[in-house]
N, C-alpha and C positions, 0 to 999 in steps of 0.2 A: 590397521592394515588387514585385509582379507587375504587368506592364503589360497583359496580356490575360487574358480569362477562361479558366479551366481547364474543359474540358468534363466532367471527372470530378466537379466541384463544381457541382451545379445543383439547383435546386428545380423540380419538376414538379408542377403542381396541375391536376387535371381537375375541372370543375364544370359542372353543367347548370343553366341559368337558365330560368325560366318566362317567357320573352320571345323575340320574334323576333330573327333575326340583326341586322337594322337597328338595333334598340334597343341591343343589346349593343355593336355597333360604335360607335354614338354615345356610349356611356358612356366609351369609350376615346379618342374623337377630338374631342369637343365639350368645350371647357374648362369650361363651366358644369356639365355633368354630371360630368366628371372630378373637379372640386373637391368635389362633393357626397359622393363615396364613397372617394376614394383615401386611403390612410394608415391607421394603426392608430387604435383608439378614442382619442378625445381630441385627435387631430391635426386641424388645419385646413390648408387649402391656399389661402393668400392670393394666390399667383401660379401660373398655369398657362398658359404661352405654348406653343402647339403648332402648328407648320406641317406638317401631316400630308401629306407627299409625300416620295418618295425624295429624299434630300439635305436635306430640311427639318429644322429644329432644334426642340428642346423645351427649356424652361427652367421648372423646377418649384420651388416653395418649400413646404416642409412646416414648420408651426410647432406646437410642443408646449409645454405648461406643465411645468416641472420644479421641484423644490424650490428651485432657484436663480433661478427666474423663467422667462420665455419663452425657448425655444431655437428657432432657425431652422436648418433644413438645406436646402441648395440642391442641385439636381440638373440636369444638362444632358445632352444627347445628340443623336443624329441618327437620323432614320428611314432604314433601309436596305432595307426591303421593305414595300410597302403594296399590298394587294389588297383593295379595299373589300368589307366584309362577310365576309371570309375570313381574311386574315392581316395582322398588323401586327408588324414587327420593328424594334426600335430599340436603340441603345446607351445606356448610362447611366453617368454619372460623377458623383461628388460634385463640387460646384462652389462658387465664391464667388457673391456677390450679382450679379455682372456676367456670370455664366455661364462663367467660366474654370475648367476642371477643377482640383481640388486633390487632394493626396495624402490617401487615406483615413485615414492615421495622424493627420493634423491634426484629424480628426473623431472620434478615439478608437477607430478600427477597428484590428484587428491588422495587422501589417506584411505578412502574407500576402494581405490583401484586394486584389483587382485594382483598378487605377485605373479600368478600363472593364469593365463587364459588358454582357451582351446579354439583352434581354427579347423573347421570342417569344410572340405571342398568336395562337392558331389557333382559328377559329370554324367550327362545322358545324351546319346545321339538322337537328334531330331532331323531326319532326312538330310544327313550330311553336315548339318550344323551341330553345334554343341550347346546344350543348355547346362549352365553352371549355377549351382546354388552354393553360396558361401554363407556359413554360419560362424560368427566369431562370438563365442560364449565368454562373457566376463566384461564386455564393454557395452555401455548403453547405446541405444540406437541413435541418440542425438549427440554423441560424443565426436570430438575431432577425429578419432580413429575411424568412425563410421564414414565420415565425409572423405577421409583419406582413401578408404577402399573404393568408393565410387570414382574418385579421380584416378586411382591406379587402374581400374578396369577400363576407363576411357583411354588411358595410355596403352593398355594391353590391346584394345581393339585397333587403335591406330598403328601399333607395332605390327600386328598381324596383317593389316592392310598394306603396310610398306613392304613387308617381307613377301607379300604375294601368297600368303599361307604357306 
């Protein structure tokens, strides 16, 4: 098991949303909005506790239906860089219900999966739209997690459209 993310294994996704910086920022930092778009299709987010400040913690629960019934995955982390409407950096670890990090292998991940990964979200205004670059360090670009981000950002775009920005 690897304890820290490998910079050579990362997902980088660039996307432009038809919404101002403040809207996209709130999608990442307001639990109500975050619950509405985060995760792959079919996932719900029953818990999103986010203390968005340097040193603040996050505790997220993603629930999905499986052939064996509902499955819950918990994540925890700490905000390490917060610049409103510009940059959000946080660590992420799989966790138990109480927010204690757990080994990724207990969640069916390969032994090479790091215990802690890092997520960087960088935002830039482009003529009233928002260019977002997400870098998730510690997961390979061909992993299910990478595909999950793409699906989540499609959900985010649809959510913004429904909300009328």
